[in-house]
C-alpha positions as a Python dict, from the first residue, in 0.01 Angstrom:
ca = {
    (1, 'M'): (0, 0, 0),
    (2, 'L'): (-103, 338, 121),
    (3, 'L'): (-462, 189, 166),
    (4, 'R'): (-381, -126, 315),
    (5, 'L'): (-133, -1, 563),
    (6, 'D'): (-359, 292, 687),
    (7, 'R'): (-527, -13, 882),
    (8, 'A'): (-208, -28, 1066),
    (9, 'I'): (-140, 357, 1124),
    (10, 'I'): (-332, 606, 1299),
    (11, 'H'): (-316, 895, 1019),
    (12, 'R'): (-322, 847, 632),
    (13, 'P'): (22, 1032, 471),
    (14, 'R'): (-41, 1365, 277),
    (15, 'L'): (232, 1292, 29),
    (16, 'V'): (419, 981, -68),
    (17, 'L'): (776, 1010, -247),
    (18, 'D'): (883, 709, -448),
    (19, 'V'): (1267, 802, -449),
    (20, 'R'): (1488, 580, -709),
    (21, 'E'): (1833, 609, -807),
    (22, 'W'): (1886, 636, -1164),
    (23, 'F'): (2130, 314, -1232),
    (24, 'G'): (2110, 138, -909),
    (25, 'T'): (2465, 240, -720),
    (26, 'V'): (2305, 294, -420),
    (27, 'F'): (2043, 48, -444),
    (28, 'A'): (2017, -270, -195),
    (29, 'P'): (1810, -571, -247),
    (30, 'E'): (1579, -586, 51),
    (31, 'P'): (1458, -933, 166),
    (32, 'P'): (1094, -1059, 139),
    (33, 'L'): (909, -833, 364),
    (34, 'E'): (616, -1014, 587),
    (35, 'I'): (391, -765, 744),
    (36, 'T'): (137, -841, 1024),
    (37, 'L'): (-185, -622, 993),
    (38, 'P'): (-411, -580, 1307),
    (39, 'D'): (-667, -813, 1194),
    (40, 'G'): (-396, -1085, 1215),
    (41, 'T'): (-340, -1165, 851),
    (42, 'T'): (13, -1143, 703),
    (43, 'E'): (117, -1016, 373),
    (44, 'T'): (460, -1071, 194),
    (45, 'A'): (614, -824, -76),
    (46, 'T'): (891, -973, -319),
    (47, 'A'): (1214, -800, -254),
    (48, 'I'): (1279, -471, -429),
    (49, 'V'): (1578, -248, -461),
    (50, 'R'): (1591, 79, -270),
    (51, 'P'): (1852, 341, -177),
    (52, 'R'): (1945, 279, 195),
    (53, 'Q'): (2125, 634, 247),
    (54, 'L'): (1984, 922, 393),
    (55, 'L'): (1740, 1137, 230),
    (56, 'T'): (1654, 1495, 324),
    (57, 'V'): (1342, 1688, 201),
    (58, 'T'): (1297, 2049, 248),
    (59, 'A'): (1036, 2293, 159),
    (60, 'T'): (1012, 2643, 66),
    (61, 'P'): (688, 2862, 0),
    (62, 'G'): (581, 2798, -373),
    (63, 'T'): (495, 3070, -631),
    (64, 'S'): (149, 2998, -690),
    (65, 'A'): (-92, 3274, -630),
    (66, 'G'): (-280, 3243, -321),
    (67, 'A'): (-56, 2976, -170),
    (68, 'R'): (-64, 2957, 226),
    (69, 'W'): (271, 2946, 409),
    (70, 'P'): (252, 2912, 772),
    (71, 'F'): (631, 2919, 838),
    (72, 'P'): (895, 3214, 833),
    (73, 'G'): (1101, 3029, 580),
    (74, 'T'): (1230, 2685, 486),
    (75, 'V'): (1126, 2385, 670),
    (76, 'E'): (1252, 2021, 648),
    (77, 'L'): (980, 1742, 591),
    (78, 'V'): (963, 1460, 836),
    (79, 'T'): (955, 1183, 616),
    (80, 'P'): (961, 830, 780),
    (81, 'R'): (1020, 516, 531),
    (82, 'T'): (736, 279, 489),
    (83, 'P'): (827, -95, 499),
    (84, 'V'): (908, -103, 131),
    (85, 'G'): (1120, 212, 131),
    (86, 'L'): (877, 480, 24),
    (87, 'L'): (917, 824, 205),
    (88, 'A'): (571, 914, 372),
    (89, 'F'): (498, 1272, 492),
    (90, 'Y'): (212, 1303, 726),
    (91, 'G'): (210, 1678, 762),
    (92, 'R'): (495, 1727, 1051),
    (93, 'V'): (786, 1946, 974),
    (94, 'R'): (1073, 2048, 1144),
    (95, 'S'): (1332, 2360, 1144),
    (96, 'P'): (1627, 2229, 904),
    (97, 'G'): (1830, 2038, 1168),
    (98, 'G'): (1629, 2154, 1473),
    (99, 'P'): (1316, 2067, 1650),
    (100, 'L'): (965, 1973, 1511),
    (101, 'R'): (718, 2260, 1457),
    (102, 'R'): (374, 2275, 1606),
    (103, 'M'): (178, 2369, 1302),
    (104, 'P'): (175, 2088, 1052),
    (105, 'L'): (208, 2179, 648),
    (106, 'L'): (-126, 2088, 503),
    (107, 'G'): (-312, 2254, 196),
    (108, 'A'): (-4, 2474, 76),
    (109, 'T'): (173, 2476, -234),
    (110, 'C'): (548, 2451, -193),
    (111, 'D'): (858, 2369, -379),
    (112, 'L'): (1046, 2069, -242),
    (113, 'R'): (1414, 1996, -279),
    (114, 'I'): (1553, 1653, -225),
    (115, 'V'): (1907, 1584, -140),
    (116, 'S'): (2127, 1291, -62),
    (117, 'E'): (2489, 1264, -43),
    (118, 'G'): (2678, 1168, -361),
    (119, 'L'): (2361, 1239, -565),
    (120, 'R'): (2248, 1548, -740),
    (121, 'P'): (1976, 1732, -584),
    (122, 'V'): (1621, 1712, -719),
    (123, 'D'): (1375, 2021, -723),
    (124, 'L'): (995, 1959, -728),
    (125, 'I'): (825, 2292, -806),
    (126, 'G'): (466, 2399, -724),
    (127, 'V'): (386, 2068, -521),
    (128, 'A'): (29, 2106, -361),
    (129, 'I'): (32, 1952, -19),
    (130, 'P'): (-306, 1769, -4),
    (131, 'G'): (-521, 1892, 295),
    (132, 'P'): (-690, 1655, 577),
    (133, 'D'): (-967, 1532, 347),
    (134, 'E'): (-794, 1524, 25),
    (135, 'V'): (-629, 1207, -186),
    (136, 'T'): (-282, 1129, -82),
    (137, 'L'): (-35, 1262, -360),
    (138, 'V'): (230, 1042, -484),
    (139, 'R'): (522, 1126, -670),
    (140, 'E'): (812, 925, -828),
    (141, 'V'): (1141, 1079, -821),
    (142, 'F'): (1468, 970, -1002),
    (143, 'L'): (1804, 1059, -844),
    (144, 'Y'): (2096, 1122, -1075),
    (145, 'P'): (2482, 1049, -985),
    (146, 'T'): (2763, 1266, -916),
    (147, 'G'): (3156, 1172, -940),
    (148, 'D'): (3133, 1152, -546),
    (149, 'L'): (2981, 805, -568),
    (150, 'P'): (3172, 508, -431),
    (151, 'N'): (3229, 391, -776),
    (152, 'A'): (3376, 739, -891),
    (153, 'L'): (3412, 761, -1268),
    (154, 'R'): (3774, 849, -1291),
    (155, 'G'): (3786, 886, -1692),
    (156, 'P'): (3593, 1151, -1916),
    (157, 'T'): (3454, 859, -2128),
    (158, 'T'): (3278, 574, -1930),
    (159, 'L'): (3021, 312, -1989),
    (160, 'T'): (2784, 189, -1699),
    (161, 'G'): (2493, -50, -1675),
    (162, 'T'): (2309, -287, -1440),
    (163, 'V'): (2286, -669, -1474),
    (164, 'S'): (1947, -762, -1294),
    (165, 'N'): (1709, -1035, -1219),
    (166, 'T'): (1352, -983, -1365),
    (167, 'N'): (1240, -796, -1058),
    (168, 'G'): (1503, -560, -1087),
    (169, 'S'): (1755, -690, -785),
    (170, 'G'): (2107, -697, -925),
    (171, 'F'): (2339, -996, -997),
    (172, 'A'): (2676, -968, -838),
    (173, 'R'): (3034, -1087, -960),
    (174, 'V'): (2934, -1071, -1324),
    (175, 'Q'): (3241, -991, -1530),
    (176, 'V'): (3191, -738, -1818),
    (177, 'V'): (3469, -793, -2061),
    (178, 'P'): (3553, -549, -2343),
    (179, 'D'): (3693, -678, -2683),
    (180, 'T'): (3932, -368, -2721),
    (181, 'P'): (4281, -473, -2598),
    (182, 'G'): (4400, -293, -2296),
    (183, 'L'): (4071, -188, -2147),
    (184, 'P'): (4017, -335, -1801),
    (185, 'T'): (3732, -564, -1715),
    (186, 'A'): (3453, -437, -1513),
    (187, 'V'): (3292, -637, -1222),
    (188, 'C'): (2914, -609, -1095),
    (189, 'D'): (2904, -503, -751),
    (190, 'A'): (2675, -624, -491),
    (191, 'N'): (2365, -429, -640),
    (192, 'G'): (2461, -544, -1004),
    (193, 'V'): (2629, -217, -1129),
    (194, 'W'): (2924, -220, -1339),
    (195, 'V'): (3130, 75, -1451),
    (196, 'M'): (3382, 73, -1739),
    (197, 'E'): (3647, 329, -1873),
    (198, 'L'): (3683, 336, -2223),
    (199, 'D'): (3960, 585, -2272),
    (200, 'P'): (4282, 395, -2381),
    (201, 'P'): (4539, 339, -2086),
    (202, 'A'): (4790, 539, -2269),
    (203, 'G'): (4761, 819, -2528),
    (204, 'P'): (4508, 1101, -2593),
    (205, 'R'): (4143, 1081, -2448),
    (206, 'L'): (3872, 950, -2708),
    (207, 'S'): (3722, 1217, -2908),
    (208, 'Q'): (3486, 1060, -3143),
    (209, 'R'): (3157, 870, -3112),
    (210, 'G'): (3252, 472, -3123),
    (211, 'S'): (3108, 123, -3025),
    (212, 'V'): (3250, -163, -2794),
    (213, 'D'): (3183, -527, -2813),
    (214, 'L'): (3093, -668, -2440),
    (215, 'T'): (3121, -1021, -2331),
    (216, 'F'): (2903, -1084, -1994),
    (217, 'Q'): (3042, -1370, -1793),
    (218, 'D'): (2849, -1506, -1477),
    (219, 'P'): (3037, -1680, -1188),
    (220, 'D'): (2914, -2002, -1313),
    (221, 'G'): (3097, -1944, -1642),
    (222, 'V'): (2783, -1869, -1863),
    (223, 'E'): (2862, -1613, -2118),
    (224, 'L'): (2669, -1387, -2335),
    (225, 'R'): (2811, -1133, -2603),
    (226, 'R'): (2663, -804, -2673),
    (227, 'A'): (2821, -644, -3012),
    (228, 'R'): (2857, -276, -3096),
    (229, 'V'): (2762, -105, -2782),
    (230, 'D'): (2769, 263, -2875),
    (231, 'Y'): (2921, 546, -2664),
    (232, 'L'): (2992, 918, -2703),
    (233, 'P'): (3335, 1064, -2578),
    (234, 'R'): (3405, 1261, -2274),
    (235, 'Q'): (3081, 1149, -2079),
    (236, 'L'): (2884, 899, -1898),
    (237, 'N'): (2722, 653, -2130),
    (238, 'R'): (2430, 441, -2023),
    (239, 'F'): (2440, 58, -2136),
    (240, 'P'): (2065, 56, -2300),
    (241, 'R'): (1842, -117, -2049),
    (242, 'T'): (1476, -209, -2106),
    (243, 'V'): (1259, -149, -1816),
    (244, 'L'): (889, -185, -1781),
    (245, 'R'): (680, -46, -1498),
    (246, 'G'): (308, -37, -1381),
    (247, 'S'): (42, -86, -1107),
    (248, 'V'): (-228, -325, -1038),
    (249, 'R'): (-550, -219, -880),
    (250, 'D'): (-868, -392, -766),
    (251, 'R'): (-1159, -294, -998),
    (252, 'R'): (-1437, -322, -755),
    (253, 'T'): (-1234, -144, -433),
    (254, 'G'): (-1006, 61, -599),
    (255, 'R'): (-731, -70, -381),
    (256, 'E'): (-366, -139, -495),
    (257, 'V'): (-329, -528, -535),
    (258, 'V'): (-18, -722, -368),
    (259, 'G'): (137, -1023, -496),
    (260, 'A'): (-21, -1042, -856),
    (261, 'K'): (200, -1201, -1103),
    (262, 'V'): (310, -1009, -1418),
    (263, 'T'): (445, -1172, -1723),
    (264, 'V'): (535, -1022, -2064),
    (265, 'S'): (477, -1252, -2356),
    (266, 'I'): (795, -1201, -2563),
    (267, 'F'): (1021, -1250, -2240),
    (268, 'P'): (1085, -1556, -2001),
    (269, 'G'): (1021, -1501, -1635),
    (270, 'E'): (788, -1299, -1404),
    (271, 'T'): (766, -1039, -1141),
    (272, 'V'): (505, -963, -883),
    (273, 'T'): (337, -635, -755),
    (274, 'R'): (457, -488, -444),
    (275, 'L'): (275, -342, -134),
    (276, 'D'): (174, -33, -335),
    (277, 'G'): (51, -241, -613),
    (278, 'R'): (324, -153, -846),
    (279, 'W'): (572, -373, -1037),
    (280, 'T'): (875, -361, -1232),
    (281, 'F'): (991, -603, -1523),
    (282, 'C'): (1359, -626, -1649),
    (283, 'P'): (1402, -867, -1957),
    (284, 'P'): (1698, -1036, -1970),
    (285, 'L'): (2019, -907, -2085),
    (286, 'S'): (2001, -1062, -2439),
    (287, 'A'): (1715, -857, -2538),
    (288, 'P'): (1790, -596, -2821),
    (289, 'L'): (1911, -270, -2739),
    (290, 'T'): (1727, -68, -2966),
    (291, 'G'): (1384, -73, -3177),
    (292, 'S'): (1027, -154, -3057),
    (293, 'Q'): (806, -486, -3039),
    (294, 'P'): (440, -560, -2968),
    (295, 'A'): (387, -742, -2666),
    (296, 'T'): (109, -871, -2406),
    (297, 'I'): (118, -821, -2032),
    (298, 'T'): (-53, -1068, -1821),
    (299, 'V'): (-170, -1000, -1485),
    (300, 'T'): (-282, -1274, -1250),
    (301, 'P'): (-407, -1158, -916),
    (302, 'P'): (-384, -1410, -604),
    (303, 'G'): (-687, -1633, -639),
    (304, 'G'): (-820, -1415, -941),
    (305, 'A'): (-865, -1438, -1307),
    (306, 'A'): (-584, -1334, -1525),
    (307, 'V'): (-625, -1001, -1715),
    (308, 'T'): (-414, -913, -2027),
    (309, 'R'): (-317, -576, -2156),
    (310, 'N'): (-132, -505, -2529),
    (311, 'V'): (162, -279, -2534),
    (312, 'T'): (456, -186, -2742),
    (313, 'V'): (802, -231, -2562),
    (314, 'F'): (1058, 20, -2670),
    (315, 'Y'): (1411, -144, -2612),
    (316, 'G'): (1653, 57, -2427),
    (317, 'E'): (1403, 249, -2265),
    (318, 'A'): (1250, 275, -1893),
    (319, 'D'): (1042, 614, -1875),
    (320, 'P'): (793, 711, -2004),
    (321, 'Q'): (776, 524, -2316),
    (322, 'N'): (749, 189, -2103),
    (323, 'T'): (524, 292, -1845),
    (324, 'V'): (231, 93, -1862),
    (325, 'P'): (-128, 242, -1739),
    (326, 'T'): (-272, 108, -1430),
    (327, 'I'): (-414, -256, -1491),
    (328, 'D'): (-742, -310, -1307),
    (329, 'V'): (-811, -671, -1230),
    (330, 'P'): (-1167, -819, -1103),
}
């Protein structure tokens, strides 16, 4: 994406932040993106989920020896969003909440702090901002929820998860029905996220680990039952979700490949690479919750030959076990 989009911009970004919310409460599916490049060609990216709310990135001088810091204190990074939702930093900074500074932030080591309402702040320590002639630095950042989210977690023992398509976009209005009498049914929001309180409506709170049987019902009446979903008391529990991630690169040019089809041999469905060459694959809800299994990933670039990669899929995991090394295609 970066190498392709630099044909449409003046300067290459120094730092790119790929910020993702942990289980998707603030994700919002974006429609397919069609971008017209200066040469008149168009490129389309498949819809992908991204946080819509405001993200603020501040920087303070790092502790690394010899770090150059041209400012008297903390500065805020100016990070416009790219068409697929990445935060791109070109070197411009401002005083927090104030005007732009004349001197750019390049070639210095600093500590970054990413803040967003309803999410826990994330600190990135010792980030070396590339200089004008250095390669763009790309960092993937995950934000985790607090109790201030719209779906506030009212009980101390809760279970949450996401029902999604193969490419990660959520299914709405799916009902999650527990087998335990008295517990309320959870309903997936517009982003496929559901939250269920497991404490009994009357009596003491749960104090021991346990399990619950769940039935997922989509709006068309199709049901899927998942037995023995384990939970721990007095905390937020995540429904095990398997997510595979990776990227595709052109072997000859070194550029990211857009629109390559990605399939996984042991699961139905397919996904495609985005403008930044990355892909996300979410197996169906019927996939096992634990264990592992060998699989073959097949990548087919537009108009090119398919390339395969043998991997081991770890069920119920997202990162780093199921992060696939970059696949080069001819």
